[in-house]
C-alpha angles and dihedrals in degrees: 000000000000116000116233095195118115112241112253095021115121123218114247116248124236129031116345112239100180094254125114113238114228115233117257113266116255120244112265122253113279093023114161094212131085118214114236096026102103135183103220108263094353107072129239124010116238113260105253098213095061108077131178096034125104108235097194118062118215117268125190117253123228090239113044111195090182091068090047091051091051093065117104094227093053092049092048092048091051092051090047092053091047091049091051092048092051093044090058094063098071087053106041105023122089094196115097094212093054091047090052091050092050093049091054100035098049095064090043092056091046090052090049090054091050090051090052090058101041109035124076115275092247096063104019098090094048094046092048092048091049092050092049093045093051096043100039101036119012101042099044091040092053092047094049094043094051090050093046093239120147143127119285095257091066090056090047092054094047091047091049090058090052091049091048091054095045105033105018093242129080092215131085110235098223114025115198106173133031095264090056090069119091108198094181131094121249098267091065088072089072090075090057094052095091090059092047091050104040100028122206104282110129135001095280093052090046091056099038094045096047109114091214090069090057093043089056093044093053090047093052095044093050093048092049091050093048090049091054092049097047101037110105092212136019093237100135144352117262094236096122097045091045092048092049092049094046093046093048117103088246091071106013097067094047092046095050100046102028122336097185092135096051097085089051091054092050098047093047091054091046093048092055092048092050091049092053091050092050095245092148101171093043091048091050093051093047091048089051089053091051094046092052095050101059134350090235088074094063094093088063090071099064091039093055093042092052090048090055092046092050094049106031109014140253100305098059090043092051091046093053093044094050091047091052094047094046095049091045091053091050089058100037103042097065091050091047093049093047098050113355094164093053091047093052094042098047103032101038112019099036097057090046092054094245097127130086090249111060124222115254092228102117120153114149095257120148094259093050091048091052092047089055091069092070134254093332093053090045091054091047090052092052091046093051091048090052092048091049091050091050090051092054090046091054089048090051093051095043095048111020114199119263099192140029089255092055091046092049090049092053092048091047092051093051094047093046091053091048093049093046096049101034115113090239122031144140134218087238090067089067090070088081097061091039093057091043089059097042109038102052089051092051091048096046091044093227133092100207118093090216113084116233117254115241112249094217096062131093107251097196139040117269113268115248118252112251115231118249115257 
């Protein structure tokens, strides 16, 4: 019997229907995917040698929050909620700086809501965002900066820069009062350098030397860079989303009165974006910056390294991890050698409430409530925080992230648990996990943590050729 099969053609699997199956289309020239190398459940793995190109094209989500946010009623409701939130501070807060912010920001948010309702749709969002940004950020920040009014952490950062220049260590050797403690790592002193260099003589020096200005600048630059890395297309600049986020009460209040956590938010978002785009050295350096600002950024290192390992393999992940560890040691070792006791006492024990002088952070979060019951409650709070951290670590190892959104979600979950269960915490700390959840989604223009699979790629391994009978 003569065989009618074409040599090299494989028989289709499954029930024969009488139809000839067309061969799978070949990947186009210049494709950044490699057939047969699959991310489990997500299709092909991005080809590690091609950098700078987005492997996954944007796909519309079933639920589009952007369309919902474009409605006038939703915009007005958001401005109304922000105005009510700001108006509550002059009534319930006992801090003069927060009361001043609320008195100025509440009318600004109300004006922004009115502009959303009355102006044409084409210009209403931009006008409302500008009104909120000016009234809730620029005006109160300028007033407080010119008067030299800020929260104690701004003074601590500026003093640490002066100490670093004069003594070689950013920590006081024998702290006596609360403001003598510096709970930040050595790299935070960089934001106080302008004050140490220009002083505080005159309005210009007051503004230029204020650490809050540099906190905000680092925050904006990092978010812009992460937007450019994660955005599928270069269709528009992120000025409106960035203005809305910065003018929201979530960021505006922290920026005006303190802002010490803003650089940490920015560098964490940028680190996840760099890891997704296979910028290993850049990701390592940014992670080192985060890990030398505050100890709360340390979970970002394993999350970003596992993201690189999941997408591009062991070598890029090891390269980024070693870069981050090496740069962190370069910054941390001199401070540890100069005053190791002060570093341990002020950076580790003081935020955990283990020193004789307690930290002033005192929002009624679960960990703070438990710590109020004495040593037993304090131990329970630390135990719960440890258990929560272990749970997130197990989740991270069991399901490593496959996109910057998934990595940011994991980091946000871990930080939220730590802030909620820590013996001393503030509601303002929750801005970090909130922005980690929101900003990568806005930049990537999708709300799912799972990246879409390219349609022009082979989703399965080639079938073997059956031998001729």
